[in-house]
C-alpha positions as CSV (number, residue, x, y, z in Angstrom):
1,X,15.4,28.9,-16.9
2,X,15.5,26.7,-13.8
3,X,12.5,26.5,-11.4
4,X,13.0,27.5,-7.9
5,X,13.9,24.7,-5.5
6,X,10.8,25.2,-3.3
7,X,8.6,24.2,-6.2
8,X,10.3,20.8,-6.4
9,X,10.0,20.4,-2.7
10,X,6.3,21.2,-2.8
11,X,5.8,18.7,-5.6
12,X,7.7,16.1,-3.7
13,X,5.5,16.6,-0.6
14,X,2.4,16.4,-2.7
15,X,3.6,13.2,-4.3
16,X,4.3,11.8,-0.8
17,X,0.6,12.3,0.0
18,X,-0.3,10.6,-3.3
19,X,1.7,7.6,-2.3
20,X,0.3,7.5,1.2
21,X,-3.2,7.6,-0.2
22,X,-2.3,4.8,-2.6
23,X,-1.2,2.7,0.4
24,X,-4.5,3.4,2.2
25,X,-6.5,2.5,-0.9
26,X,-4.5,-0.6,-1.5
27,X,-5.2,-1.8,2.0
28,X,-8.9,-1.1,1.8
29,X,-9.2,-2.8,-1.6
30,X,-7.1,-5.9,-0.7
31,X,-7.6,-6.6,3.0
32,X,-10.9,-8.0,4.1
33,X,-10.2,-7.1,7.7
34,X,-9.8,-3.5,6.7
35,X,-13.4,-3.6,5.3
36,X,-14.6,-5.2,8.6
37,X,-12.9,-2.4,10.5
38,X,-14.5,0.2,8.2
39,X,-18.0,-1.2,8.7
40,X,-17.5,-1.3,12.5
41,X,-16.2,2.2,12.4
42,X,-19.4,3.4,10.6
43,X,-21.5,1.6,13.3
44,X,-19.4,3.1,16.1
45,X,-19.7,6.6,14.7
46,X,-23.5,6.1,14.3
47,X,-23.8,4.9,17.9
48,X,-21.7,7.7,19.2
49,X,-23.9,10.2,17.4
50,X,-27.1,8.6,18.6
51,X,-25.9,8.4,22.2
52,X,-24.5,12.0,22.0
53,X,-21.3,11.1,23.7
54,X,-19.0,13.9,24.9
55,X,-15.8,15.4,23.3
56,X,-13.4,13.4,25.4
57,X,-15.2,10.1,24.5
58,X,-15.1,11.1,20.8
59,X,-11.4,11.9,21.0
60,X,-10.7,8.5,22.6
61,X,-12.9,6.7,20.0
62,X,-11.2,8.6,17.1
63,X,-7.8,7.7,18.4
64,X,-8.7,4.1,18.8
65,X,-10.1,3.9,15.3
66,X,-7.0,5.6,13.9
67,X,-4.7,3.2,15.7
68,X,-6.6,0.2,14.4
69,X,-6.4,1.4,10.8
70,X,-2.7,2.3,11.3
71,X,-2.1,-1.2,12.5
72,X,-4.0,-2.8,9.6
73,X,-2.0,-0.6,7.1
74,X,1.3,-1.5,8.8
75,X,0.3,-5.2,8.8
76,X,-0.4,-5.0,5.0
77,X,3.0,-3.4,4.5
78,X,4.8,-6.1,6.5
79,X,3.0,-8.8,4.7
80,X,3.9,-7.3,1.3
81,X,7.5,-6.9,2.3
82,X,7.8,-10.4,3.6
83,X,6.2,-11.8,0.5
84,X,8.8,-9.8,-1.6
85,X,11.9,-10.9,0.3
86,X,10.7,-14.4,1.0
87,X,8.4,-15.7,-1.7
88,X,8.9,-19.3,-0.6
89,X,7.9,-20.5,2.9
90,X,10.3,-19.6,5.6
91,X,9.6,-20.0,9.4
92,X,10.8,-16.5,10.1
93,X,8.6,-15.1,7.4
94,X,5.7,-16.8,9.1
95,X,6.7,-15.3,12.4
96,X,6.8,-11.8,10.9
97,X,3.4,-12.1,9.3
98,X,1.8,-13.8,12.3
99,X,3.2,-11.3,14.7
100,X,2.0,-8.4,12.6
101,X,-1.5,-9.9,12.3
102,X,-1.4,-10.6,16.1
103,X,-0.7,-6.9,16.7
104,X,-3.8,-5.9,14.8
105,X,-5.9,-8.5,16.7
106,X,-4.5,-7.3,20.0
107,X,-5.4,-3.7,19.0
108,X,-8.9,-4.8,17.9
109,X,-9.6,-6.5,21.2
110,X,-8.5,-3.4,23.0
111,X,-10.7,-1.3,20.7
112,X,-13.7,-3.5,21.6
113,X,-13.0,-3.0,25.3
114,X,-12.7,0.8,24.8
115,X,-15.9,0.8,22.8
116,X,-17.7,-1.1,25.6
117,X,-16.4,1.3,28.3
118,X,-17.4,4.4,26.3
119,X,-20.6,3.3,24.6
120,X,-21.8,0.5,26.9
121,X,-23.3,2.5,29.8
122,X,-25.1,5.2,27.7
123,X,-26.4,2.5,25.3
124,X,-27.7,0.4,28.2
125,X,-29.4,3.5,29.6
126,X,-30.9,4.3,26.2
127,X,-32.2,0.8,25.7
128,X,-33.5,0.6,29.3
129,X,-35.6,3.7,28.6
130,X,-36.9,2.2,25.3
131,X,-37.8,-1.1,26.9
132,X,-39.5,0.4,30.0
């Protein structure tokens, strides 16, 4: 007796999540910068909680954090693909890897600016009260 088609579709969808999580885990295990982003994320979440920032600020921080991790994961994928198709040095392979890394750096600089805009003023106020 054949299983209904929707069971196979559900299984395929579940496996797609498994593969996606495997990509996230691979990036976290193998990319030092992903660990740096993770540590900074924990610090930012702690600061946001301590400063009791509002919902809009949380939404902006969460989106920023997600974009940085997405960039890091895409960068990892690009590096792996370039290494696969061009195991020997090639100037265009270097351009692809450098550009992908540059995109993550560009995003990280933007994230720092966003963090300073959102967390800077309330942190300054909180520290001013503590020092006064």
